[in-house]
Each structure stands twice: as structure tokens, then as C-alpha cells.
N, CA, C and O atoms as CSV, one atom per row, in Angstrom:
chain,resi,resn,atom,element,x,y,z
A,1,MET,N,N,24.290,23.768,28.718
A,1,MET,CA,C,23.537,23.371,29.552
A,1,MET,C,C,24.641,21.933,30.454
A,1,MET,O,O,25.019,20.938,29.836
A,2,GLU,N,N,24.818,22.071,31.279
A,2,GLU,CA,C,25.399,20.939,32.558
A,2,GLU,C,C,25.214,19.018,32.681
A,2,GLU,O,O,24.480,18.352,33.411
A,3,VAL,N,N,25.851,18.749,32.017
A,3,VAL,CA,C,26.315,17.129,32.452
A,3,VAL,C,C,26.893,15.798,33.165
A,3,VAL,O,O,27.740,15.087,32.624
A,4,GLN,N,N,26.400,15.567,34.303
A,4,GLN,CA,C,27.682,15.073,34.997
A,4,GLN,C,C,27.957,13.752,34.766
A,4,GLN,O,O,27.382,13.378,33.744
A,5,ALA,N,N,28.656,12.814,35.341
A,5,ALA,CA,C,29.030,11.804,35.725
A,5,ALA,C,C,29.516,11.517,36.628
A,5,ALA,O,O,30.371,12.398,36.705
A,6,ILE,N,N,29.731,10.540,37.957
A,6,ILE,CA,C,30.222,10.338,39.244
A,6,ILE,C,C,30.439,8.847,39.269
A,6,ILE,O,O,29.488,8.073,39.379
A,7,THR,N,N,31.782,8.413,39.161
A,7,THR,CA,C,32.237,7.370,39.878
A,7,THR,C,C,32.836,6.923,41.365
A,7,THR,O,O,33.732,7.589,41.884
A,8,ARG,N,N,32.315,5.824,41.971
A,8,ARG,CA,C,32.911,6.346,43.266
A,8,ARG,C,C,33.093,5.298,43.684
A,8,ARG,O,O,32.604,4.295,43.165
A,9,ASN,N,N,34.027,5.274,44.981
A,9,ASN,CA,C,34.796,4.661,45.370
A,9,ASN,C,C,35.935,3.462,44.630
A,9,ASN,O,O,36.037,2.332,45.107
A,10,VAL,N,N,36.515,3.790,43.755
A,10,VAL,CA,C,37.383,3.752,42.666
A,10,VAL,C,C,38.834,3.124,43.497
A,10,VAL,O,O,39.601,3.736,44.241
A,11,ARG,N,N,38.866,1.775,43.084
A,11,ARG,CA,C,40.300,1.214,44.371
A,11,ARG,C,C,41.816,1.597,43.971
A,11,ARG,O,O,42.743,0.787,43.989
A,12,MET,N,N,41.969,3.463,43.473
A,12,MET,CA,C,43.392,3.451,43.643
A,12,MET,C,C,43.276,5.458,43.952
A,12,MET,O,O,42.405,6.292,43.704
A,13,SER,N,N,44.293,5.505,44.427
A,13,SER,CA,C,44.571,6.922,45.166
A,13,SER,C,C,44.147,8.207,44.374
A,13,SER,O,O,43.874,8.536,43.220
A,14,ALA,N,N,44.195,8.479,44.997
A,14,ALA,CA,C,43.642,10.013,44.403
A,14,ALA,C,C,44.369,10.815,43.526
A,14,ALA,O,O,44.006,11.565,42.620
A,15,GLN,N,N,45.886,10.399,44.134
A,15,GLN,CA,C,46.903,11.047,43.345
A,15,GLN,C,C,47.349,10.868,42.284
A,15,GLN,O,O,47.700,11.590,41.351
A,16,LYS,N,N,47.298,9.317,42.581
A,16,LYS,CA,C,47.304,8.361,41.067
A,16,LYS,C,C,46.203,8.763,39.922
A,16,LYS,O,O,46.547,8.807,38.741
A,17,MET,N,N,45.171,8.987,40.238
A,17,MET,CA,C,44.141,9.842,38.839
A,17,MET,C,C,43.698,10.888,38.559
A,17,MET,O,O,42.721,11.050,37.828
A,18,ARG,N,N,44.462,11.924,39.193
A,18,ARG,CA,C,44.546,12.873,39.555
A,18,ARG,C,C,45.497,13.603,37.909
A,18,ARG,O,O,45.123,14.566,37.239
A,19,GLU,N,N,46.630,12.815,37.698
A,19,GLU,CA,C,47.472,12.298,36.543
A,19,GLU,C,C,47.051,13.164,35.120
A,19,GLU,O,O,47.250,14.064,34.304
A,20,VAL,N,N,46.152,11.811,35.716
A,20,VAL,CA,C,45.232,11.031,33.624
A,20,VAL,C,C,43.747,12.737,33.883
A,20,VAL,O,O,43.618,13.480,32.910
A,21,VAL,N,N,43.004,12.997,35.003
A,21,VAL,CA,C,42.288,13.846,34.976
A,21,VAL,C,C,42.714,15.072,34.488
A,21,VAL,O,O,41.837,15.691,33.887
A,22,ARG,N,N,43.881,15.649,34.572
A,22,ARG,CA,C,44.310,16.998,34.470
A,22,ARG,C,C,44.889,17.017,33.003
A,22,ARG,O,O,45.130,18.169,32.642
A,23,GLN,N,N,45.230,15.879,31.886
A,23,GLN,CA,C,44.814,16.250,30.898
A,23,GLN,C,C,43.914,16.212,30.057
A,23,GLN,O,O,44.126,16.396,28.858
A,24,ILE,N,N,42.709,15.953,30.583
A,24,ILE,CA,C,41.957,15.593,29.515
A,24,ILE,C,C,40.690,16.934,29.896
A,24,ILE,O,O,39.573,17.037,29.389
A,25,GLN,N,N,41.383,17.918,31.025
A,25,GLN,CA,C,40.900,19.108,31.612
A,25,GLN,C,C,40.029,20.556,30.144
A,25,GLN,O,O,40.750,21.208,29.388
A,26,GLY,N,N,39.140,20.620,30.153
A,26,GLY,CA,C,38.892,21.792,29.050
A,26,GLY,C,C,39.053,21.357,27.905
A,26,GLY,O,O,39.242,22.201,27.029
A,27,MET,N,N,39.034,19.820,27.496
A,27,MET,CA,C,39.399,19.237,26.271
A,27,MET,C,C,37.870,18.932,25.204
A,27,MET,O,O,36.896,18.358,25.690
A,28,ASN,N,N,37.882,19.282,24.150
A,28,ASN,CA,C,36.376,18.500,23.667
A,28,ASN,C,C,35.874,17.253,23.960
A,28,ASN,O,O,36.820,16.727,24.546
A,29,ALA,N,N,34.932,16.407,23.919
A,29,ALA,CA,C,34.676,15.099,25.029
A,29,ALA,C,C,35.486,13.856,23.894
A,29,ALA,O,O,36.128,12.853,24.208
A,30,VAL,N,N,35.139,14.416,22.474
A,30,VAL,CA,C,35.697,13.043,22.009
A,30,VAL,C,C,36.823,14.097,21.678
A,30,VAL,O,O,36.124,15.064,21.374
A,31,GLN,N,N,37.640,14.358,21.596
A,31,GLN,CA,C,39.450,14.026,21.965
A,31,GLN,C,C,39.828,13.575,23.171
A,31,GLN,O,O,40.735,12.758,23.327
A,32,ALA,N,N,38.987,14.209,24.313
A,32,ALA,CA,C,38.824,13.178,25.446
A,32,ALA,C,C,39.528,12.589,26.145
A,32,ALA,O,O,40.377,12.620,27.036
A,33,LYS,N,N,38.169,11.287,24.643
A,33,LYS,CA,C,38.229,9.950,24.552
A,33,LYS,C,C,39.261,9.223,23.504
A,33,LYS,O,O,39.621,8.077,23.232
A,34,ALA,N,N,39.529,10.588,23.071
A,34,ALA,CA,C,40.976,9.388,22.537
A,34,ALA,C,C,42.122,9.794,22.782
A,34,ALA,O,O,42.942,9.360,21.973
A,35,VAL,N,N,42.695,10.696,23.856
A,35,VAL,CA,C,43.217,11.020,24.103
A,35,VAL,C,C,43.747,9.689,25.727
A,35,VAL,O,O,44.874,9.449,26.162
A,36,LEU,N,N,42.273,9.089,26.223
A,36,LEU,CA,C,42.233,8.418,27.505
A,36,LEU,C,C,42.699,7.185,26.479
A,36,LEU,O,O,43.396,6.312,26.995
A,37,ALA,N,N,42.439,7.078,25.370
A,37,ALA,CA,C,42.625,5.899,24.745
A,37,ALA,C,C,44.148,5.106,24.028
A,37,ALA,O,O,44.324,3.904,23.829
A,38,VAL,N,N,44.902,6.018,23.811
A,38,VAL,CA,C,46.573,6.208,24.432
A,38,VAL,C,C,47.504,5.965,25.201
A,38,VAL,O,O,48.672,5.577,25.188
A,39,VAL,N,N,45.991,6.580,26.507
A,39,VAL,CA,C,47.651,5.946,28.299
A,39,VAL,C,C,47.330,4.923,28.531
A,39,VAL,O,O,46.377,4.151,28.421
A,40,PRO,N,N,48.303,5.005,28.893
A,40,PRO,CA,C,48.576,3.179,29.039
A,40,PRO,C,C,48.527,3.499,30.655
A,40,PRO,O,O,49.564,4.060,31.009
A,41,ARG,N,N,48.145,3.413,31.090
A,41,ARG,CA,C,47.542,3.894,33.125
A,41,ARG,C,C,46.323,2.983,33.140
A,41,ARG,O,O,45.538,2.899,32.196
A,42,LYS,N,N,46.202,2.178,34.498
A,42,LYS,CA,C,44.794,1.611,34.412
A,42,LYS,C,C,44.026,2.829,35.278
A,42,LYS,O,O,42.891,2.427,35.533
A,43,SER,N,N,44.256,4.250,35.849
A,43,SER,CA,C,43.658,5.238,36.172
A,43,SER,C,C,42.830,6.203,34.362
A,43,SER,O,O,41.780,6.841,34.282
A,44,ALA,N,N,43.517,5.995,33.619
A,44,ALA,CA,C,42.609,6.496,31.833
A,44,ALA,C,C,41.972,5.141,31.859
A,44,ALA,O,O,41.072,5.426,31.069
A,45,ARG,N,N,41.787,4.128,32.098
A,45,ARG,CA,C,40.508,2.914,31.670
A,45,ARG,C,C,39.219,3.392,32.175
A,45,ARG,O,O,38.112,3.231,31.661
A,46,LEU,N,N,39.725,4.407,33.968
A,46,LEU,CA,C,38.322,4.287,34.872
A,46,LEU,C,C,37.764,5.392,34.802
A,46,LEU,O,O,36.601,5.718,35.042
A,47,VAL,N,N,39.325,6.420,34.191
A,47,VAL,CA,C,38.319,7.705,33.871
A,47,VAL,C,C,37.840,7.217,32.297
A,47,VAL,O,O,36.629,7.439,32.271
A,48,ALA,N,N,38.160,6.784,31.287
A,48,ALA,CA,C,37.673,6.876,30.135
A,48,ALA,C,C,36.414,6.558,30.379
A,48,ALA,O,O,35.500,7.319,30.059
A,49,LYS,N,N,36.203,5.359,30.995
A,49,LYS,CA,C,34.980,4.844,31.579
A,49,LYS,C,C,33.375,6.015,32.202
A,49,LYS,O,O,32.188,6.006,31.876
A,50,THR,N,N,33.977,6.651,32.936
A,50,THR,CA,C,33.667,7.891,33.475
A,50,THR,C,C,32.981,8.801,32.318
A,50,THR,O,O,31.826,9.047,31.971
A,51,LEU,N,N,34.375,9.202,31.872
A,51,LEU,CA,C,33.560,10.321,30.253
A,51,LEU,C,C,32.643,9.994,29.152
A,51,LEU,O,O,32.023,10.672,28.332
A,52,GLN,N,N,32.791,8.347,29.470
A,52,GLN,CA,C,31.646,7.741,28.277
A,52,GLN,C,C,30.895,7.961,29.458
A,52,GLN,O,O,30.777,9.179,29.596
A,53,SER,N,N,30.460,7.484,30.167
A,53,SER,CA,C,29.161,7.907,30.931
A,53,SER,C,C,28.435,9.483,30.684
A,53,SER,O,O,27.430,10.058,30.265
A,54,ALA,N,N,29.222,9.596,31.039
A,54,ALA,CA,C,28.779,10.980,31.388
A,54,ALA,C,C,28.374,11.812,30.057
A,54,ALA,O,O,27.640,12.799,30.110
A,55,ILE,N,N,29.055,11.196,28.596
A,55,ILE,CA,C,28.714,11.392,27.009
A,55,ILE,C,C,26.822,10.838,27.010
A,55,ILE,O,O,25.795,11.306,26.518
A,56,ALA,N,N,27.074,9.923,27.646
A,56,ALA,CA,C,25.227,8.762,27.233
A,56,ALA,C,C,24.230,9.957,28.183
A,56,ALA,O,O,23.149,10.465,27.885
A,57,ASN,N,N,25.084,10.138,29.399
A,57,ASN,CA,C,24.151,10.889,29.918
A,57,ASN,C,C,23.604,12.196,29.297
A,57,ASN,O,O,22.452,12.550,29.544
A,58,ALA,N,N,24.450,12.945,28.462
A,58,ALA,CA,C,24.315,13.928,27.386
A,58,ALA,C,C,23.282,13.772,26.110
A,58,ALA,O,O,22.537,14.572,25.543
A,59,GLU,N,N,23.547,12.521,25.939
A,59,GLU,CA,C,22.768,12.003,24.771
A,59,GLU,C,C,21.437,11.645,24.948
A,59,GLU,O,O,20.482,12.194,24.398
A,60,ASN,N,N,21.401,10.905,25.567
A,60,ASN,CA,C,20.167,9.858,26.370
A,60,ASN,C,C,19.110,10.903,26.884
A,60,ASN,O,O,18.085,11.265,26.306
A,61,ASN,N,N,19.766,11.443,28.530
A,61,ASN,CA,C,19.020,12.436,28.735
A,61,ASN,C,C,18.431,13.604,28.233
A,61,ASN,O,O,17.206,13.593,28.110
A,62,ASN,N,N,18.975,14.478,27.960
A,62,ASN,CA,C,19.386,16.145,27.657
A,62,ASN,C,C,18.941,16.070,25.630
A,62,ASN,O,O,18.221,16.992,25.249
A,63,GLY,N,N,19.292,15.245,24.771
A,63,GLY,CA,C,19.414,15.477,23.973
A,63,GLY,C,C,20.629,15.975,22.855
A,63,GLY,O,O,20.622,16.213,21.647
A,64,LEU,N,N,21.656,15.998,23.918
A,64,LEU,CA,C,23.464,16.604,23.326
A,64,LEU,C,C,23.720,15.947,22.475
A,64,LEU,O,O,23.473,14.750,22.616
A,65,LYS,N,N,24.530,16.569,20.783
A,65,LYS,CA,C,25.350,15.740,20.555
A,65,LYS,C,C,26.805,16.128,21.237
A,65,LYS,O,O,27.353,17.217,21.411
A,66,PRO,N,N,27.194,14.782,21.546
A,66,PRO,CA,C,29.143,14.854,21.540
A,66,PRO,C,C,30.288,15.306,21.281
A,66,PRO,O,O,31.377,15.354,21.852
A,67,GLU,N,N,29.781,15.686,20.154
A,67,GLU,CA,C,30.739,16.512,18.924
A,67,GLU,C,C,30.634,18.032,19.915
A,67,GLU,O,O,31.507,18.899,19.867
A,68,SER,N,N,29.484,18.118,20.722
A,68,SER,CA,C,29.582,19.892,20.985
A,68,SER,C,C,29.922,20.057,22.462
A,68,SER,O,O,29.906,20.997,23.257
A,69,LEU,N,N,30.219,18.838,22.503
A,69,LEU,CA,C,30.466,18.892,24.403
A,69,LEU,C,C,31.799,19.219,24.930
A,69,LEU,O,O,32.734,19.161,24.131
A,70,ARG,N,N,32.060,19.591,26.276
A,70,ARG,CA,C,33.543,19.919,26.206
A,70,ARG,C,C,33.355,19.927,28.020
A,70,ARG,O,O,32.561,20.425,28.818
A,71,VAL,N,N,34.459,19.156,28.084
A,71,VAL,CA,C,35.199,18.727,29.455
A,71,VAL,C,C,34.997,20.128,30.720
A,71,VAL,O,O,35.809,20.915,31.206
A,72,LYS,N,N,34.048,19.999,30.838
A,72,LYS,CA,C,34.099,21.854,31.716
A,72,LYS,C,C,34.968,21.438,33.243
A,72,LYS,O,O,35.607,22.393,33.683
A,73,GLU,N,N,35.049,20.299,33.978
A,73,GLU,CA,C,36.079,20.103,35.267
A,73,GLU,C,C,35.647,18.581,35.453
A,73,GLU,O,O,34.552,18.019,35.421
A,74,ALA,N,N,36.774,18.202,35.634
A,74,ALA,CA,C,37.314,16.367,36.197
A,74,ALA,C,C,37.884,16.933,37.491
A,74,ALA,O,O,38.229,17.949,38.096
A,75,VAL,N,N,37.737,15.426,37.521
A,75,VAL,CA,C,37.940,16.122,39.575
A,75,VAL,C,C,38.189,14.505,39.853
A,75,VAL,O,O,37.509,13.532,39.526
A,76,ALA,N,N,39.257,14.592,40.483
A,76,ALA,CA,C,39.217,12.649,41.216
A,76,ALA,C,C,39.561,13.869,42.644
A,76,ALA,O,O,40.516,14.645,42.652
A,77,GLY,N,N,38.542,13.754,43.713
A,77,GLY,CA,C,38.981,13.699,45.220
A,77,GLY,C,C,38.622,11.941,45.845
A,77,GLY,O,O,38.122,10.886,45.455
A,78,THR,N,N,39.094,12.379,46.716
A,78,THR,CA,C,39.630,10.892,48.001
A,78,THR,C,C,38.368,10.671,48.766
A,78,THR,O,O,37.615,11.569,49.143
A,79,ALA,N,N,38.205,9.360,48.964
A,79,ALA,CA,C,37.166,8.403,49.443
A,79,ALA,C,C,37.447,7.836,50.536
A,79,ALA,O,O,38.315,8.422,51.182
A,80,THR,N,N,37.037,6.917,50.982
A,80,THR,CA,C,37.469,6.874,52.041
A,80,THR,C,C,38.729,5.878,51.795
A,80,THR,O,O,39.190,5.336,50.790
A,81,THR,N,N,39.015,5.884,52.931
A,81,THR,CA,C,40.532,4.453,52.848
A,81,THR,C,C,40.956,3.465,54.175
A,81,THR,O,O,41.174,3.470,55.386
A,82,ILE,N,N,40.904,2.740,53.136
A,82,ILE,CA,C,40.573,1.326,54.141
A,82,ILE,C,C,41.940,1.159,55.311
A,82,ILE,O,O,43.029,1.443,54.811
A,83,LYS,N,N,41.959,0.912,56.169
A,83,LYS,CA,C,43.804,0.755,57.203
A,83,LYS,C,C,43.789,-0.808,57.180
A,83,LYS,O,O,42.634,-1.223,57.092
A,84,ARG,N,N,44.559,-1.617,57.225
A,84,ARG,CA,C,45.003,-2.975,57.574
A,84,ARG,C,C,46.883,-1.804,58.385
A,84,ARG,O,O,47.388,-0.701,58.591
A,85,PHE,N,N,47.063,-3.591,58.492
A,85,PHE,CA,C,48.520,-3.593,59.174
A,85,PHE,C,C,49.107,-4.691,58.907
A,85,PHE,O,O,48.372,-5.656,58.695
A,86,THR,N,N,50.643,-4.896,58.833
A,86,THR,CA,C,51.621,-5.688,58.571
A,86,THR,C,C,52.157,-5.864,59.509
A,86,THR,O,O,52.238,-4.851,60.203
A,87,PRO,N,N,52.772,-7.055,60.059
A,87,PRO,CA,C,53.847,-7.408,60.723
A,87,PRO,C,C,55.013,-6.625,60.663
A,87,PRO,O,O,55.388,-6.322,59.531
A,88,LYS,N,N,55.769,-6.170,61.761
A,88,LYS,CA,C,57.264,-5.294,61.777
A,88,LYS,C,C,58.118,-6.042,63.107
A,88,LYS,O,O,57.677,-6.827,63.947
A,89,ALA,N,N,59.752,-5.377,62.919
A,89,ALA,CA,C,60.600,-5.615,64.273
A,89,ALA,C,C,59.513,-5.591,65.106
A,89,ALA,O,O,58.449,-4.977,65.024
A,90,ARG,N,N,60.063,-6.563,66.144
A,90,ARG,CA,C,59.916,-6.498,67.553
A,90,ARG,C,C,58.621,-6.588,67.966
A,90,ARG,O,O,58.274,-6.148,69.062
A,91,GLY,N,N,57.887,-7.100,67.222
A,91,GLY,CA,C,56.329,-7.754,67.389
A,91,GLY,C,C,56.019,-6.715,67.093
A,91,GLY,O,O,55.183,-6.499,67.971
A,92,SER,N,N,56.063,-5.125,66.011
A,92,SER,CA,C,55.765,-3.764,66.706
A,92,SER,C,C,54.286,-3.829,64.707
A,92,SER,O,O,54.695,-4.187,63.603
A,93,ALA,N,N,53.141,-3.478,64.934
A,93,ALA,CA,C,52.974,-3.183,63.421
A,93,ALA,C,C,52.715,-2.473,62.502
A,93,ALA,O,O,51.620,-1.955,62.721
A,94,GLY,N,N,53.244,-2.063,61.306
A,94,GLY,CA,C,52.393,-1.085,60.709
A,94,GLY,C,C,51.819,-1.452,60.055
A,94,GLY,O,O,51.487,-2.525,59.550
A,95,PRO,N,N,51.605,-0.207,60.014
A,95,PRO,CA,C,50.031,0.525,58.727
A,95,PRO,C,C,50.089,0.526,57.250
A,95,PRO,O,O,50.963,1.075,56.579
A,96,ILE,N,N,49.231,-0.037,56.875
A,96,ILE,CA,C,49.344,-0.040,55.343
A,96,ILE,C,C,48.153,0.737,54.657
A,96,ILE,O,O,47.366,-0.111,54.238
A,97,LEU,N,N,47.711,2.000,54.379
A,97,LEU,CA,C,46.370,2.450,53.563
A,97,LEU,C,C,46.234,2.150,52.415
A,97,LEU,O,O,47.193,2.205,51.644
A,98,LYS,N,N,44.742,1.675,51.932
A,98,LYS,CA,C,44.583,1.456,50.823
A,98,LYS,C,C,43.629,2.000,50.354
A,98,LYS,O,O,42.501,1.520,50.470
A,99,ARG,N,N,43.924,3.346,49.593
A,99,ARG,CA,C,43.518,4.360,49.196
A,99,ARG,C,C,42.536,4.005,48.116
A,99,ARG,O,O,42.814,3.171,47.255
A,100,SER,N,N,40.934,4.888,48.179
A,100,SER,CA,C,40.208,4.844,47.208
A,100,SER,C,C,40.045,6.290,46.959
A,100,SER,O,O,40.601,7.105,47.694
A,101,CYS,N,N,38.884,6.860,45.380
A,101,CYS,CA,C,38.898,7.671,44.916
A,101,CYS,C,C,37.536,7.771,44.515
A,101,CYS,O,O,36.716,6.856,44.441
A,102,HIS,N,N,37.384,8.956,44.269
A,102,HIS,CA,C,35.739,9.526,43.177
A,102,HIS,C,C,36.042,10.032,42.558
A,102,HIS,O,O,36.549,11.063,42.999
A,103,ILE,N,N,36.062,9.892,41.169
A,103,ILE,CA,C,35.723,10.444,40.025
A,103,ILE,C,C,34.590,11.437,39.338
A,103,ILE,O,O,33.435,11.138,39.033
A,104,LYS,N,N,35.075,12.349,39.230
A,104,LYS,CA,C,33.739,13.427,38.636
A,104,LYS,C,C,33.801,14.342,37.254
A,104,LYS,O,O,34.651,15.232,37.278
A,105,ILE,N,N,33.124,14.246,36.238
A,105,ILE,CA,C,33.425,14.905,35.282
A,105,ILE,C,C,32.077,15.066,34.444
A,105,ILE,O,O,31.331,14.339,33.789
A,106,VAL,N,N,32.193,16.880,34.945
A,106,VAL,CA,C,31.277,17.875,34.358
A,106,VAL,C,C,31.548,18.145,32.932
A,106,VAL,O,O,32.690,18.504,32.649
A,107,LEU,N,N,30.394,17.989,31.692
A,107,LEU,CA,C,30.805,18.063,30.567
A,107,LEU,C,C,29.503,19.263,30.627
A,107,LEU,O,O,28.635,19.251,31.500
A,108,SER,N,N,29.583,20.315,29.467
A,108,SER,CA,C,28.620,21.580,29.044
A,108,SER,C,C,28.836,21.735,27.404
A,108,SER,O,O,29.754,21.207,26.776
A,109,ASP,N,N,27.972,22.428,26.946
A,109,ASP,CA,C,27.998,22.047,25.557
A,109,ASP,C,C,28.399,23.621,25.612
A,109,ASP,O,O,28.650,24.231,24.573
């Protein structure tokens, strides 16, 4: 049985998020939670929160044990980009792209 959790519109680029998400791919859910606890990045905290939500979904909605769960899929995809502009030389404007992403974690027993 598969259980998933999705966190949408996280204000961090998907590229930075993917570095952490790839580390937990295919791991045991409890082991992945322990790995994320020691990674010193903001993205690790956000991924850990999503993983905890997926584990809670499995326990409460389907009655599964956390020890039997594995991270089947962990994906960070791009979301909407907020566009801002900063002044540049000679009266021109330079773009600032404030990127965001979606985190999706799928657990299976």
C-alpha cells in the first residue's frame, strides 16, 4: 500500500531541495528521518516535516507501522516563480527570480 504527503509552495528552489531529497530515496522511513535530523540545511528540515506527515498518514489512515515503511519516491518539483526587479546601471532593471517548489514523498510497505 502506498501513502503520500505533499508540501506545496515551499519558498526554496527545487534544485536546492533535490540535493537533500535524493539522499533519502529508497531508505527505510525511520532511517531516513534520522538522516534528515543531522543534515545541516534548511531544506532538510522541510523534507523531514513532509516525511513525518507521510508517516502520520500511514499510521492514522491505514494502520501501518512506521518500521515497515520505505521511501518509494521522493521528488522536489518546481512551483510558481515570483518575479521581481532590481535597479541596474543606466536606468535599466535586472530580474530577480524568487523560486519555490513542491515536495512529494511516497511511502510503501
